[in-house]
C-alpha positions in Angstrom: 111.9 113.2 142.1 115.0 114.2 144.0 114.4 116.5 147.0 116.1 117.4 150.2 114.2 114.8 152.2 115.4 112.1 149.7 119.0 113.3 150.0 118.9 113.1 153.8 117.5 109.6 153.6 120.3 108.5 151.3 123.0 110.0 153.6 121.6 108.0 156.6 121.4 104.8 154.4 125.1 105.2 153.5 126.1 105.8 157.1 124.2 102.7 158.3 125.1 100.5 155.3 128.1 101.8 153.4 127.8 99.0 150.8 124.6 100.6 149.4 126.5 103.7 148.3 127.4 102.3 144.9 123.7 101.6 144.2 122.6 105.0 145.2 125.4 106.8 143.2 124.4 104.7 140.1 120.8 105.8 140.5 121.7 109.4 140.8 124.0 109.2 137.7 121.2 107.7 135.6 118.8 110.4 136.7 121.3 113.1 135.8 121.8 111.5 132.4 118.1 111.6 131.8 117.9 115.2 132.9 120.8 116.2 130.6 119.1 114.4 127.6 115.8 116.2 128.3 117.6 119.5 128.6 119.2 119.0 125.2 115.8 118.1 123.7 114.2 121.3 125.1 117.2 123.3 123.9 116.8 121.9 120.4 113.1 122.6 120.4 113.8 126.1 121.5 116.2 126.6 118.7 113.7 125.3 116.2 111.0 127.6 117.5 113.3 130.6 117.2 114.3 129.7 113.6 110.8 129.0 112.5 111.4 125.3 111.6 109.0 124.1 114.2 106.4 126.6 113.1 106.7 125.4 109.5 106.3 121.8 110.7 103.1 122.7 112.6 101.8 124.6 109.6 102.5 121.5 107.4 100.6 119.3 109.8 97.7 121.6 109.9 97.5 121.9 106.1 97.5 118.0 105.9 94.7 117.7 108.4 92.7 120.4 106.6 93.2 118.4 103.4 91.9 115.3 105.1 88.9 117.3 106.3 88.2 118.5 102.8 88.3 115.0 101.4 85.9 113.7 104.0 83.5 116.6 103.3 83.7 115.6 99.6 82.9 112.0 100.5 79.8 113.2 102.4 78.5 115.3 99.6 80.1 118.6 100.6 78.8 118.7 104.1 80.7 118.4 107.3 80.0 115.6 109.7 77.3 117.0 112.2 77.9 116.9 115.9 75.8 114.2 117.6 72.7 115.7 119.3 72.0 114.9 123.0 69.8 111.8 123.2 66.3 112.7 124.3 65.0 109.2 124.8 62.9 109.2 121.6 63.9 108.1 118.1 62.6 110.4 115.4 62.7 109.2 111.7 63.6 112.0 109.3 61.8 112.5 105.9 63.3 111.3 102.6 63.9 115.0 101.8 65.9 115.4 105.0 67.9 112.2 104.2 68.6 113.4 100.6 70.2 116.5 102.0 72.7 114.7 104.1 73.4 111.4 102.2 75.0 111.9 98.8 73.7 109.9 95.9 76.1 107.0 95.2 77.2 107.0 91.6 80.2 105.3 90.0 82.6 106.9 87.6 84.5 105.0 85.0 87.7 106.8 83.9 89.6 106.0 80.7 93.0 107.7 80.5 96.2 107.7 78.4 99.8 108.5 78.9 99.2 112.0 77.2 97.3 113.0 80.4 93.9 112.8 78.7 90.9 111.5 80.7 87.4 110.5 79.7 84.7 110.0 82.4 81.5 108.1 82.3 79.2 108.4 85.3 76.9 105.5 86.1 74.0 105.0 88.6 75.2 102.0 90.5 71.8 100.6 91.0 71.0 100.6 87.2 74.0 98.7 86.0 73.3 95.5 84.0 75.8 92.8 83.4 77.2 92.5 79.8 75.7 95.8 78.9 77.7 98.8 77.4 78.1 101.9 79.6 79.9 103.8 76.8 81.5 103.5 73.3 84.3 105.2 71.5 83.4 107.1 68.4 87.0 107.6 67.3 90.5 106.1 67.6 91.2 104.4 71.0 95.0 104.6 70.7 96.5 107.9 69.7 99.7 109.1 68.1 102.0 111.4 70.1 101.6 114.9 68.4 105.4 115.4 68.4 107.0 111.9 68.0 104.2 110.3 66.0 104.6 107.2 68.2 101.4 105.4 69.3 100.6 105.7 73.0 100.1 102.6 75.1 96.6 101.1 75.3 94.5 103.4 77.6 94.0 102.3 81.2 90.7 102.1 83.2 89.8 103.1 86.7 86.4 102.6 88.4 85.7 104.7 91.5 83.1 106.6 93.4 82.2 109.9 92.0 82.9 111.5 95.4 86.5 110.4 95.3 89.7 112.4 95.1 92.1 111.5 92.3 96.0 111.6 92.5 97.5 111.9 89.1 101.0 110.4 89.1 103.5 111.1 86.3 106.5 109.0 85.5 108.7 111.9 86.5 107.4 111.5 90.1 105.3 114.7 89.9 101.8 114.5 91.3 98.6 116.5 91.0 95.2 116.1 92.8 91.7 116.7 91.5 88.3 115.6 92.7 86.5 113.2 90.3 83.8 115.8 89.9 86.4 118.1 88.2 86.6 115.7 85.3 83.7 116.5 82.9 81.5 113.6 82.0 81.6 112.6 78.3 78.8 111.6 76.1 78.6 107.8 76.8 77.4 107.0 73.2 80.2 108.9 71.5 83.4 109.1 73.6 86.3 110.7 71.9 89.7 112.0 73.0 89.0 115.3 71.2 86.6 116.1 74.2 88.7 114.6 77.0 89.9 116.5 80.1 93.6 117.1 79.9 96.2 117.1 82.7 99.2 117.9 80.4 102.5 116.4 81.0 105.6 118.6 81.4 108.4 118.1 78.9 108.8 114.4 78.2 107.0 113.0 81.1 104.0 110.7 80.8 100.9 110.0 83.0 101.7 106.7 84.7 98.7 106.1 86.8 95.7 107.6 88.7 94.9 106.6 92.3 91.8 107.3 94.4 93.2 108.8 97.7 90.2 110.2 99.7 90.5 107.2 102.2 94.3 107.2 102.5 94.2 108.1 106.2 92.6 104.7 106.8 95.8 102.8 105.7 99.3 102.5 107.2 101.2 102.5 103.9 101.1 103.2 100.2 103.2 101.0 98.1 104.7 102.2 94.7 105.2 99.5 92.1 107.1 99.9 88.8 106.6 98.1 85.5 109.8 96.0 86.1 108.8 94.9 89.7 110.6 97.5 91.8 108.7 98.3 95.0 108.9 101.0 97.6 106.8 101.3 100.8 105.8 104.8 102.1 104.3 105.5 105.5 100.9 107.1 105.2 102.0 110.3 107.0 105.0 110.6 104.7 102.7 109.9 101.7 100.5 112.9 102.7 103.6 115.1 102.8 104.6 113.9 99.3 101.2 114.8 98.0 101.3 118.2 99.6 104.7 118.9 97.9 103.4 117.5 94.6 106.2 114.9 94.3 106.3 111.2 95.1 109.4 110.1 93.3 109.9 107.9 90.2 109.9 104.6 92.1 112.5 103.1 89.8 116.1 102.1 89.9 117.0 103.0 86.3 115.3 103.9 82.9 113.5 102.7 80.9 111.6 101.4 83.9 108.5 103.5 84.9 106.0 103.7 87.7 103.1 101.2 87.1 100.7 101.7 90.0 100.2 102.5 93.7 98.2 100.6 96.3 97.1 101.5 99.9 97.6 98.7 102.4 98.1 97.8 106.1 101.1 96.0 107.6 99.3 92.6 107.7 98.1 92.9 104.1 99.2 90.7 101.1 100.3 92.7 98.0 99.8 90.9 94.7 101.8 91.9 91.6 100.5 90.6 88.3 102.6 90.5 85.1 101.5 90.7 81.5 102.5 87.1 80.9 100.5 85.8 83.8 102.9 85.5 86.7 101.7 86.5 90.2 104.0 87.3 93.1 102.5 87.7 96.5 104.4 89.7 99.1 103.8 90.4 102.8 103.5 94.2 103.1 105.3 94.0 106.5 108.5 92.8 104.9 108.5 95.2 101.9 111.4 97.7 101.7 111.2 101.4 102.4 113.8 102.0 99.6 113.4 101.0 96.0 114.1 97.4 95.5 113.4 94.8 92.8 111.2 92.2 94.4 110.6 89.7 91.5 112.3 88.3 88.5 110.6 89.1 85.2 111.3 87.9 81.7 112.8 90.4 79.2 109.4 90.8 77.4 107.3 90.8 80.6 106.2 93.7 82.8 103.8 94.4 85.7 100.3 95.4 84.6 98.7 95.9 88.1 99.2 95.4 91.8 96.6 95.3 94.6 96.0 94.0 98.1 93.7 91.1 98.9 92.2 92.5 102.0 89.1 90.6 103.0 88.1 89.7 99.4 87.6 85.8 98.9 88.6 85.5 95.3 91.1 86.6 92.7 90.0 87.5 89.1 92.4 87.6 86.2 91.3 88.7 82.7 93.2 88.0 79.5 93.2 89.8 76.2 91.1 87.0 74.6 88.4 87.5 77.1 89.0 84.6 79.5 88.0 85.3 83.2 90.3 83.2 85.4 89.3 82.7 89.0 91.3 81.5 92.0 90.4 81.4 95.7 92.4 83.9 97.7 94.0 80.9 99.6 95.6 79.8 96.4 98.1 82.7 96.7 101.4 81.6 98.1 103.4 84.5 99.8 107.0 84.6 98.6 109.7 83.9 101.1 112.4 85.7 99.2 112.7 88.5 96.7 113.6 88.0 93.0 111.2 85.0 92.7 109.2 84.5 89.6 106.0 83.6 91.6 103.0 81.5 90.6 101.5 81.3 87.0 97.9 81.5 86.2 98.2 81.0 82.5 99.2 77.5 81.3 102.5 77.4 79.5 101.1 76.3 76.2 98.5 79.3 76.2 101.3 81.7 77.3 103.6 80.5 74.4 100.6 80.9 72.1 100.5 84.7 73.0 97.8 84.9 75.7 98.4 88.0 77.9 96.9 89.5 81.0 95.1 92.9 80.7 93.7 93.3 84.3 93.3 91.6 87.6 91.9 92.3 91.1 90.8 90.9 94.4 87.0 90.5 94.2 83.7 89.1 95.7 80.8 87.8 93.5 78.8 91.1 94.1 81.6 93.2 92.8 81.6 94.8 89.2 84.1 94.6 86.5 84.6 97.0 83.5 86.2 96.1 80.2 87.5 98.2 77.3 87.1 96.2 74.1 88.9 96.6 70.8 85.6 97.6 69.1 85.4 100.6 71.4 82.7 99.4 73.8 83.0 99.9 77.5 81.1 96.9 79.0 80.1 96.3 82.7 80.0 92.8 84.1 79.1 91.4 87.5 81.9 89.3 88.9 79.5 86.5 89.7 78.5 86.4 86.0 82.2 86.2 85.0 82.8 83.3 87.5 79.8 81.3 86.0 80.7 81.8 82.4 84.5 82.1 82.5 84.5 84.5 79.6 83.7 88.1 78.7 82.2 87.2 75.4 81.5 84.3 73.0 81.9 84.1 69.3 82.8 87.8 68.9 85.9 88.8 67.0 87.2 91.4 69.5 89.9 91.6 72.1 89.9 93.0 75.7 92.3 96.1 75.8 91.8 96.9 79.5 90.0 95.6 82.6 89.3 97.0 86.1 87.2 96.0 89.1 85.2 97.9 91.7 
C-alpha cells in the first residue's frame, strides 16, 4: 500500500542515503505496472458485463452445476442429499422402510447397441446374478442390414452399468445426446429383438459410435477420446461438461475413414490402455497425452482399436478373444510407452494371431467383478471374473463364438 506516510519515509531515505533511490524507484515502477494491469482487467470485465458476455458465461456455469445436481439426484434415487442434522448425542437406527425410501435399490443394466442407434436394455438384480448363466437371448438377427444401403452393421457393442446412470450417446459426427438409463425401456430378456429396441436415430449418414456413462464425470480431471486408428485427444473435465451442454464433442479423428471408438474418464496420474483387435496393447500415461488430436500408436493396416480404459486401482487385466479364451495379466505387466507411434505389447501369441484369433473385449478388473458376453448363438451370458481366471475360457466344447464382451 502506498500512502503519504510511506512517501515521506522514502524522501527521507533518499536524502540520507541517495544510493537507495534506484531501489525505491524500481519498487514504485513495479507497483504502478501491477496497478495498470489490474485496471485493464477490471476494464475488460466491465466491458464483458455491459455486452452480456459475462452474464452468458455465468449462466452457462450455473446450467452445468444444475446438470451435475440432477445427475447426483438420479444416482440417489431421485432424492436430494439431506442436510446433516445436529448431533443430539444419541444414535437412532431407522427402520427398513425408512432406509428403503432414501437408498435406491442397486440394479445393473446391460445395454446392447448398434451403429444404427438402436439400444436394447436388460435389467438385472446384482445380488441374483449367477456365473455362466444367461441374462438374455436374441430371438432374431443379431447383425442387421442398413435399410438404405443394405450393408451389414458392425457387431453390436455391450455396456454394463448402474441403472441409475446417465448415458452420453456419441455419434461419429461428434454430435452427442444424453439420456438416463431409465429412459431406455427394458426388453423381454427371453426374446430380445431389434424390432422392439429404443432408437436414438442418427442424422444423415452419421452412426452411433459409443455410449458412455457420465453421472460421475465431475470426479475426474479429464475425458480421453480415442479413435479406431489410435488417435487420442485429452479434454479437461470442465470443457467436457461444456461440450455436453452444447451437444457436440468433435469427431476425434485426423481424417476419414477413421471414427471415434470410445471415451474414458481419468485422472492425470492414471494409465490409459488401448487394446487392438489383433491383440496389441499400448499403455499411455494420461499426464503426457495431447490436448489436440494425435496418433499415439502404430497399427497394422487390418487392425483397429476395440476398447480403451484406465487401470485405476484394479489389480488385473482381462482380455477376451472371439474363440472364448480369457487371458489374464497382472496390472504390473503393463509397460507404459515412452514415445508415441509404438506398437506396444502383445497378449496373443504370434502363431495364434496368424491363425485368426482376435480380441472382442478387455478391461481392468478384480476377481469380484462381473463380465458379460454376447455369443453368436444370441445368448447374453454373465460371468464372475474369478471364474474366468480359474477356467481361462468362457465355454468348453460349444460351437459358438464371442461377438462382444464388457466388464463391470
